[in-house]
VOGU-3710 file (C-alpha; in Angstrom, 3 decimals, decimal comma):
1> madlrvlgts> 26,514/-109,792/38,449  24,520/-112,696/36,882  22,108/-115,689/37,594  23,028/-118,984/38,658  20,781/-121,876/37,693  21,420/-125,220/39,367  20,737/-128,418/37,302  20,004/-131,651/39,705  20,186/-132,143/43,612  18,592/-134,036/46,422
11> vergassvaa> 18,179/-131,195/49,185  16,007/-131,287/52,150  13,424/-128,401/52,403  12,073/-128,611/55,992  8,584/-128,800/56,043  8,007/-127,335/52,476  7,169/-130,500/50,131  8,547/-130,551/46,459  7,462/-133,016/43,794  9,856/-135,152/42,109
21> tdwlrldcnr> 9,029/-133,022/38,759  9,140/-129,197/40,024  11,209/-126,478/38,980  12,360/-124,192/41,614  13,097/-120,621/41,902  15,006/-118,943/44,870  14,594/-115,059/44,630  16,347/-112,412/47,221  16,146/-108,761/47,457  19,872/-107,808/47,303
31> prlaahsltl> 19,683/-104,739/44,399  23,756/-104,927/43,800  23,582/-108,894/43,020  19,727/-109,091/41,841  21,073/-109,516/38,276  23,151/-112,861/39,097  21,296/-116,313/39,267  22,510/-120,128/39,174  20,821/-123,012/37,671  20,957/-126,433/39,455
41> cypyppsart> 19,565/-129,690/38,461  19,085/-132,621/40,893  16,989/-135,346/41,751  14,172/-135,011/44,216  13,659/-137,335/46,254  16,876/-138,646/46,660  15,957/-142,021/45,311  15,204/-140,726/41,965  17,307/-142,112/39,243  17,244/-139,179/36,703
51> pavvesitdp> 17,351/-135,408/37,093  13,791/-134,193/38,149  14,450/-130,596/39,727  15,828/-127,634/38,103  16,282/-124,823/40,218  17,110/-121,293/39,931  19,064/-119,007/42,525  19,091/-115,540/42,403  21,971/-113,719/44,054  23,907/-117,177/45,273
61> lkdggeasal> 25,911/-114,850/47,558  23,079/-114,653/49,983  21,438/-117,341/51,849  17,622/-117,782/51,826  14,639/-117,334/49,287  11,539/-118,358/48,462  10,491/-121,531/46,044  7,909/-121,735/43,803  6,889/-124,539/41,092  7,501/-123,484/37,563
71> vnaetrvvey> 7,202/-126,684/35,329  6,008/-130,332/36,286  7,999/-132,383/33,829  11,049/-134,757/34,042  13,730/-133,120/33,148  16,681/-134,555/30,768  18,288/-131,601/29,116  18,442/-127,472/30,013  20,138/-125,214/27,804  20,116/-121,385/27,216
81> ardaskylva> 20,464/-119,601/23,893  23,839/-117,699/23,667  22,042/-114,297/23,243  20,027/-115,365/26,829  16,744/-114,477/25,176  15,608/-117,983/25,581  16,014/-121,393/27,292  14,727/-125,123/26,290  13,446/-127,733/28,682  13,573/-131,240/27,345
91> cdkllrvyaa> 12,058/-133,689/28,923  11,174/-137,513/27,716  7,960/-136,592/25,879  8,312/-132,827/25,539  10,285/-130,229/24,551  9,591/-126,526/25,989  11,119/-123,254/24,933  11,043/-120,339/27,426  11,756/-116,815/27,416  14,048/-115,164/29,840
101> ddallvevac> 11,182/-114,239/32,269  10,050/-117,816/32,230  7,171/-117,213/29,776  6,391/-120,277/27,700  7,031/-119,643/23,906  6,617/-122,802/22,294  5,936/-126,563/23,335  6,214/-129,397/21,067  5,808/-133,203/21,439  8,674/-135,261/20,896
111> tgiraasfsp> 9,000/-138,903/22,490  12,287/-140,280/23,761  14,380/-137,258/23,413  17,857/-138,037/24,700  19,815/-134,555/23,576  18,613/-130,990/22,540  20,770/-128,030/21,873  19,764/-124,520/20,388  21,385/-123,334/17,199  23,947/-120,381/17,511
121> nggyvvtfqr> 21,569/-117,597/17,090  18,570/-119,281/19,127  16,229/-119,366/15,870  16,342/-123,441/15,941  16,498/-126,544/18,352  18,231/-129,821/17,128  16,764/-132,551/19,096  18,105/-136,340/18,979  15,473/-138,892/19,909  15,672/-142,765/20,530
131> pmrneeegsh> 15,776/-144,554/17,444  12,902/-146,249/16,917  12,009/-148,818/14,188  9,366/-148,043/11,412  6,513/-150,174/11,579  4,703/-148,696/8,529  3,570/-151,436/6,043  5,503/-150,334/2,417  7,868/-148,054/3,856  11,670/-148,784/2,867
141> akflpnlrvw> 13,164/-146,814/5,991  14,211/-149,101/8,902  13,875/-146,576/11,522  11,702/-143,355/12,098  13,447/-139,769/11,566  15,125/-138,900/15,354  17,403/-136,272/14,282  15,134/-132,982/13,770  15,459/-129,438/13,622  12,507/-127,255/14,893
151> rvddgsnvls> 12,099/-123,532/14,362  11,437/-121,744/17,588  8,911/-119,235/16,220  6,199/-121,248/15,805  7,609/-124,749/16,471  7,481/-126,295/13,002  9,690/-129,470/12,159  11,935/-127,752/9,150  14,333/-131,119/8,834  13,916/-134,558/9,761
161> ltqkeldkdh> 16,950/-136,993/9,401  18,009/-140,668/10,772  20,997/-140,858/12,979  21,966/-144,280/14,331  23,880/-143,180/17,454  24,502/-140,117/19,511  27,985/-138,849/19,679  28,172/-136,372/22,592  31,691/-135,452/21,878  30,455/-133,871/18,885
171> wpsvqftade> 26,871/-132,899/19,486  25,032/-131,228/18,004  25,112/-133,162/14,700  23,730/-130,383/12,500  25,822/-127,415/12,344  24,418/-123,990/11,251  26,002/-121,123/9,174  26,049/-117,592/10,639  23,165/-116,443/9,357  20,900/-119,784/10,269
181> ahcviqvtnt> 19,593/-119,967/6,749  21,611/-123,133/5,883  22,768/-126,326/8,054  25,371/-128,856/7,190  25,206/-132,601/7,969  27,502/-135,348/7,743  26,863/-138,521/5,803  28,936/-141,230/4,519  31,668/-139,587/2,430  29,574/-136,503/2,015
191> lhvydlkdgd> 28,436/-133,135/3,484  24,921/-132,193/2,878  24,105/-128,606/2,662  20,336/-127,839/3,210  18,381/-124,766/2,908  16,251/-124,420/5,952  13,344/-122,666/3,911  12,677/-125,690/1,652  11,023/-127,803/4,251  11,734/-131,055/6,180
201> tappcvkfpv> 11,292/-133,226/2,998  13,534/-131,074/0,608  16,822/-132,947/-0,408  20,220/-131,283/0,040  21,267/-128,254/-2,113  24,710/-128,820/-1,879  26,556/-132,215/-1,802  30,223/-131,694/-0,797  32,244/-135,069/-1,232  35,203/-135,966/1,154
211> kgvskfslcp> 35,952/-139,562/0,670  36,466/-141,027/4,281  35,460/-138,247/6,333  34,671/-138,613/10,012  34,154/-135,486/11,682  33,768/-132,011/10,466  33,323/-128,397/11,919  32,086/-125,595/10,219  33,394/-121,864/10,505  31,555/-119,764/12,812
221> takmegemlv> 31,130/-117,296/10,296  30,414/-119,242/7,273  27,740/-118,380/5,091  26,401/-119,869/1,521  26,328/-116,563/-0,190  30,198/-115,708/1,100  32,864/-117,994/2,079  31,667/-121,396/3,731  34,787/-122,746/5,157  34,827/-126,126/6,930
231> mtyvpeikgt> 37,120/-128,356/8,849  37,136/-131,845/7,764  39,159/-134,984/9,700  39,871/-138,425/7,724  40,940/-141,441/9,824  44,157/-143,357/8,922  43,454/-146,560/7,109  45,379/-149,709/6,081  48,661/-147,822/6,427  47,632/-144,422/4,786
241> pgylalhriv> 47,873/-141,485/7,547  44,839/-139,808/8,520  44,577/-135,929/7,543  43,237/-132,705/8,401  41,870/-130,329/5,328  40,398/-127,228/5,613  37,875/-126,512/2,571  35,693/-124,055/0,844  32,221/-125,614/0,570  31,231/-125,174/-3,425
251> scpqgetptp> 29,169/-127,270/-5,669  30,817/-130,295/-7,185  28,577/-131,709/-10,132  31,129/-134,187/-11,044  31,455/-135,618/-7,315  35,347/-134,763/-7,017  36,428/-133,026/-3,763  38,180/-129,956/-4,769  41,898/-129,339/-3,638  41,730/-128,177/-0,075
261> larksffran> 43,053/-124,778/1,284  45,193/-126,465/3,588  46,189/-129,955/4,780  48,021/-131,877/7,301  48,767/-135,397/7,572  49,526/-137,762/10,509  49,472/-141,011/12,332  48,438/-142,415/15,657  45,173/-140,630/16,201  41,414/-141,756/16,426
271> svrflwnssg> 39,446/-138,813/17,272  39,603/-135,329/16,713  38,146/-132,052/18,744  37,792/-128,736/16,564  38,140/-125,177/18,630  37,348/-122,318/16,250  38,070/-118,821/17,434  35,352/-116,300/17,912  36,295/-114,269/14,558  36,811/-117,347/12,548
281> savliiaaad> 40,282/-116,577/11,331  42,028/-119,882/12,773  41,043/-123,429/14,419  42,934/-125,498/16,741  42,458/-128,829/16,180  43,379/-131,533/19,299  44,012/-135,150/17,546  44,156/-137,799/20,489  44,656/-141,669/20,278  43,679/-143,901/22,826
291> vdatnqsyyg> 46,848/-145,819/23,429  50,311/-144,154/23,664  52,715/-145,993/21,154  55,802/-144,699/23,237  54,410/-146,048/26,430  54,718/-142,900/28,411  51,149/-142,306/29,290  48,283/-144,289/30,361  45,931/-141,768/29,042  46,739/-141,764/25,120
301> eqklfffsad> 48,584/-139,582/22,969  47,683/-135,902/21,969  48,559/-133,348/19,367  47,663/-129,921/18,667  47,262/-128,393/15,344  46,790/-124,637/13,949  45,209/-123,630/10,888  44,827/-120,259/9,562  41,410/-119,825/7,640  43,050/-118,391/4,688
311> gskdmavpmp> 45,186/-121,490/4,427  48,378/-119,790/4,674  49,544/-121,386/7,736  48,877/-125,263/8,951  51,599/-126,347/11,737  51,937/-128,330/14,829  51,586/-126,252/17,648  55,075/-126,706/19,715  54,838/-127,772/23,247  57,427/-126,699/25,607
321> kegpihdvqw> 56,983/-129,859/27,811  56,340/-133,333/26,796  53,393/-135,260/27,454  49,636/-135,365/27,301  47,755/-132,079/26,458  45,252/-131,430/29,285  43,350/-128,264/27,620  43,264/-125,604/25,362  41,091/-122,684/25,122  40,546/-119,785/22,713
331> spqgdffvtv> 40,113/-116,384/24,336  36,584/-115,145/23,644  37,956/-112,183/21,508  39,824/-114,808/19,591  43,316/-113,156/19,969  44,721/-115,522/22,499  44,824/-119,110/23,670  46,371/-120,631/26,254  47,550/-124,320/26,394  48,010/-126,799/29,422
341> agfmpakstl> 50,023/-129,533/28,485  52,847/-131,967/29,607  53,395/-134,354/32,416  52,587/-133,119/36,255  53,498/-130,495/36,907  51,753/-129,318/33,290  52,954/-126,557/31,447  50,607/-123,418/30,830  51,772/-120,983/27,806  49,691/-118,301/26,313
351> fnascvpkfd> 49,559/-117,952/22,294  48,758/-115,039/20,285  46,290/-115,619/17,537  49,459/-116,307/14,936  50,168/-119,619/17,184  53,444/-117,442/18,288  53,977/-118,109/22,101  53,859/-114,957/24,109  53,935/-115,829/27,695  55,224/-118,686/30,086
361> lgsgpyslvr> 52,920/-119,164/32,946  55,148/-121,808/34,617  54,317/-125,159/35,700  51,658/-126,286/38,394  49,287/-129,026/39,138  46,412/-127,714/36,231  44,301/-129,334/33,940  42,039/-126,788/32,946  41,956/-123,521/31,831  38,903/-120,896/31,443
371> wnpfgrffal> 38,331/-117,709/30,141  36,190/-114,975/31,711  33,770/-113,569/28,991  35,803/-110,456/28,211  39,326/-112,319/27,559  40,475/-110,126/30,469  40,996/-112,738/33,305  41,557/-116,445/33,163  41,795/-119,343/35,544  44,061/-122,313/35,673
381> agfgnlpgdl> 42,742/-125,151/37,822  43,618/-128,633/38,717  40,417/-131,218/38,912  40,167/-134,800/38,399  42,773/-136,544/40,308  44,473/-133,136/41,378  43,733/-131,550/44,598  42,008/-128,405/42,906  44,517/-125,553/43,078  42,982/-122,555/41,578
391> tfydkkadak> 45,109/-119,381/40,038  43,789/-116,296/38,740  45,441/-114,374/36,209  45,273/-111,089/34,450  46,099/-110,894/30,816  47,626/-107,241/29,799  47,625/-105,370/26,579  51,105/-106,762/25,810  50,618/-110,227/26,584  52,049/-110,062/30,140
401> ckvmgttras> 50,015/-112,276/32,735  49,796/-111,218/36,416  48,437/-113,424/38,988  45,621/-111,693/40,966  44,807/-114,606/43,720  45,106/-118,417/44,325  42,798/-120,460/46,469  41,638/-124,208/46,382  38,260/-126,202/45,396  38,554/-129,705/46,742
411> ngvslewspc> 36,994/-132,355/44,316  36,188/-129,805/41,778  34,534/-131,125/38,347  33,672/-128,003/36,650  34,471/-124,261/36,351  32,679/-121,355/34,845  33,058/-117,540/34,942  29,948/-115,290/35,702  28,437/-113,309/32,999  30,333/-110,257/34,652
421> gryvltatta> 33,461/-111,648/34,264  34,538/-111,126/38,253  33,252/-114,580/39,782  33,857/-117,870/39,323  31,437/-120,931/39,796  33,141/-124,251/40,768  31,008/-127,309/41,456  31,428/-131,200/42,519  28,780/-133,164/40,306  27,522/-136,386/39,820
431> prlrvdngfq> 28,328/-138,890/38,443  32,046/-137,887/38,424  32,054/-137,657/42,096  29,343/-139,020/44,249  30,510/-137,407/47,439  30,640/-133,660/48,444  28,295/-132,563/45,732  27,879/-128,657/45,760  29,010/-125,361/44,610  31,305/-122,500/45,532
441> vfkyngslla> 31,810/-119,131/44,183  34,886/-117,448/44,170  35,916/-113,877/43,533  38,721/-113,430/40,847  41,210/-112,892/43,655  40,632/-116,297/45,136  38,175/-114,899/47,948  35,238/-117,539/48,687  32,215/-115,653/48,746  29,416/-118,608/48,935
451> qkqydvlyea> 29,003/-122,384/48,923  26,247/-124,920/49,228  26,204/-128,649/49,732  23,695/-131,201/47,867  23,238/-134,670/48,325  23,403/-135,031/44,597  24,105/-132,428/42,016  24,248/-133,217/38,410  25,317/-130,017/37,096  25,589/-126,198/37,910
461> mwrpvqqgty> 26,073/-123,113/35,644  25,582/-119,414/35,673  22,079/-117,883/33,752  23,471/-115,972/30,595  22,642/-112,374/30,075  22,397/-110,417/26,771  25,625/-109,210/25,514  26,489/-105,439/26,525  24,933/-105,918/30,336  28,105/-105,612/31,718
471> edrpqtpraq> 31,278/-103,929/31,038  34,698/-104,912/30,956  36,392/-103,855/34,214  39,998/-104,203/35,533  40,638/-105,301/39,003  39,489/-103,332/41,900  42,366/-101,328/43,517  42,879/-102,629/47,065  42,218/-100,102/49,952  45,255/-98,898/51,423
481> geaaparegl> 46,876/-101,456/53,850  44,833/-104,336/52,734  46,654/-107,508/52,341  46,369/-109,494/49,076  44,372/-112,562/49,347  46,774/-114,344/46,908  48,200/-117,964/47,977  46,269/-117,728/51,434  43,762/-120,768/50,181  46,540/-123,121/49,687
491> pqpakssgyv> 46,723/-125,381/52,503  50,362/-125,628/53,550  51,464/-128,992/54,372  52,590/-129,720/57,878  56,447/-129,139/58,548  58,342/-132,035/59,653  62,146/-132,247/59,572  62,209/-135,681/58,347  64,324/-138,770/59,261  67,977/-137,946/60,025
501> pphlrrqgit> 70,058/-141,018/59,757  72,573/-141,943/63,082  75,497/-140,844/61,212  74,352/-137,534/60,481  73,104/-136,857/64,157  76,399/-137,518/65,602  77,783/-134,850/63,269  75,204/-132,470/64,843  72,684/-132,184/61,909  69,072/-132,327/63,172
511> eapkasfsla> 66,972/-131,791/60,258  66,698/-134,037/56,801  67,635/-132,232/53,630  64,568/-130,723/51,840  63,380/-132,758/48,989  64,415/-130,876/45,489  61,670/-132,754/43,584  57,727/-132,307/43,457  55,129/-133,706/41,076  52,950/-130,844/41,979
521> rdqadiggki> 55,217/-128,000/41,438  58,500/-127,036/39,948  59,924/-124,094/42,130  62,481/-123,546/39,492  60,081/-122,984/36,805  58,253/-119,475/37,184  57,736/-118,618/33,698  57,655/-115,109/32,356  57,469/-113,000/28,866  58,715/-115,053/25,960
531> kqtfaaaraa> 61,278/-113,487/23,954  61,032/-114,695/20,298  64,718/-115,059/18,951  65,645/-114,682/15,306  66,324/-118,400/14,922  62,781/-119,382/16,587  61,043/-116,964/14,433  62,452/-118,476/10,950  61,827/-122,379/12,273  58,162/-121,230/12,999
541> rqssvpgavp> 57,727/-119,641/9,626  59,388/-122,929/8,034  57,140/-125,107/9,969  54,133/-122,869/8,599  54,610/-123,730/5,136  52,187/-126,044/3,846  53,541/-129,301/3,137  56,835/-128,652/5,117  58,142/-131,918/7,205  56,749/-131,544/10,666
551> gaeaapgask> 59,440/-131,092/13,236  62,296/-130,200/10,355  64,610/-127,342/11,877  65,634/-124,516/9,325  69,292/-123,729/8,798  70,163/-120,903/11,060  70,838/-117,718/9,137  69,928/-119,204/5,727  67,225/-118,188/3,519  65,715/-120,065/0,814
561> aasknakrra> 67,372/-118,383/-1,981  70,878/-118,811/-0,039  70,159/-122,680/0,497  69,496/-123,160/-3,104  72,710/-121,152/-4,098  74,715/-123,108/-1,678  73,464/-126,573/-3,201  74,422/-125,237/-6,711  77,696/-124,353/-5,721  78,080/-127,828/-4,049
571> kkkqaadge> 77,121/-129,545/-7,148  79,370/-127,601/-9,357  82,101/-128,246/-6,743  81,345/-132,127/-6,868  81,496/-132,038/-10,679  84,882/-130,268/-10,962  86,452/-132,868/-8,618  84,952/-135,588/-10,571  86,737/-134,482/-13,602
//
């Protein structure tokens, strides 16, 4: 099990008085579940306009507990390191880093913090502060440095830069190599690589020019001494198509960008999102446009691209259904990914790491997919303007997916698996929704285990644990005679015969014909294992060739050599006919 920490709520606590800036911890004594806890953030009292209380709930499956104040600070950001060894608390004027046992490790005075994040290994913290003008006389800099990198061990500032705006979709702005010896920053037309041992005033050790670069993403396994791969996006301008390019960062004395390992050009996109798998062998890119040129969707237009890290494959991922791309998620193991795409009911498909579709999950009212930490289970959810249906799947070794259970989490906003991989936390949070705020905990078979309501809840998340704390386990066999809880949680519509016209009633018909169309589910689309045909495999191979025309179809049954020979014979025949 795992800890659940809650970020942001206004809650009545009876006679006990809690200051508006207190941290709270709820401790329970249930041995089997004591390792799990939730983190919640909420304002207290209800009139507070910003998150003021961070609450830790140990054993969320049991009511009760005692509260104790931990920190007096107006909280803006709470984040855990990936290895669960520490967590940070960013306030308006202070940055604090705590150990897993809540012991204070370091405290840094930092005014106007708006965002904070750990480096991948937890050795550094990146902060963004509110831009402030430089009042120092004789200084050429208009603004003071507001993008900083702090070393966790001693709280020293190892890098200070200036950034005008905070892009929440691409935060943190500083990206680290796998060994955290170097970091990469994007400036105009260039990527700067800094050695973190050189100090905060040292110039970049490598300047990698990419003309027009708008966004970039560093491979999670990149190292300066080895292969340092980076994906870049250059938007379209003046009729020139935008493009994605996979580069290997090297020193460029002449200022010319080396030829990329792979490149893909396209129109109609103004933003991208990069999704590397955990092994760094492949990356998915969602390219989106605010306006759909075909006028088929109010929510713009999306495209999904796949690049292999060695540059051997770059292609547009074939979507089985036309429409927007709602969500894409890699398995934590990096061997599969699931897409949820298409007009409602959306189509969900399981792909392997080579971008080959393996299992059709059918269609349904879903907009979100989340894997458990071991890549065995995953959940499909319909949040946002959907009713909140949840379906849990067990992915087998042969890529076959089996439904474990279904339920409904009404008004859901977020979904997260527990560190043990057997429980799911759903939360209704502000500002997305201002009513029915709270959280629910479900088991992987869809059964509801716990729930709690709050006046206002900003965030709810599981407290992470160190890797290796839990083992990957399959489903627990049901006891003999125990009924499967699947599909019991879904509310069934009231049965009604509908309107029967008079001429049908005179013929003795008392019930209206059943509707055959539904925006929620397509009864005919039940999915199943996808069998790759020879022609489809050949088409996929052609579309993965760098430089191939997107959407071009290969001639069935014809290899490249056969096509060349056929063209040669056709030319000879035309020449003979002309004589």
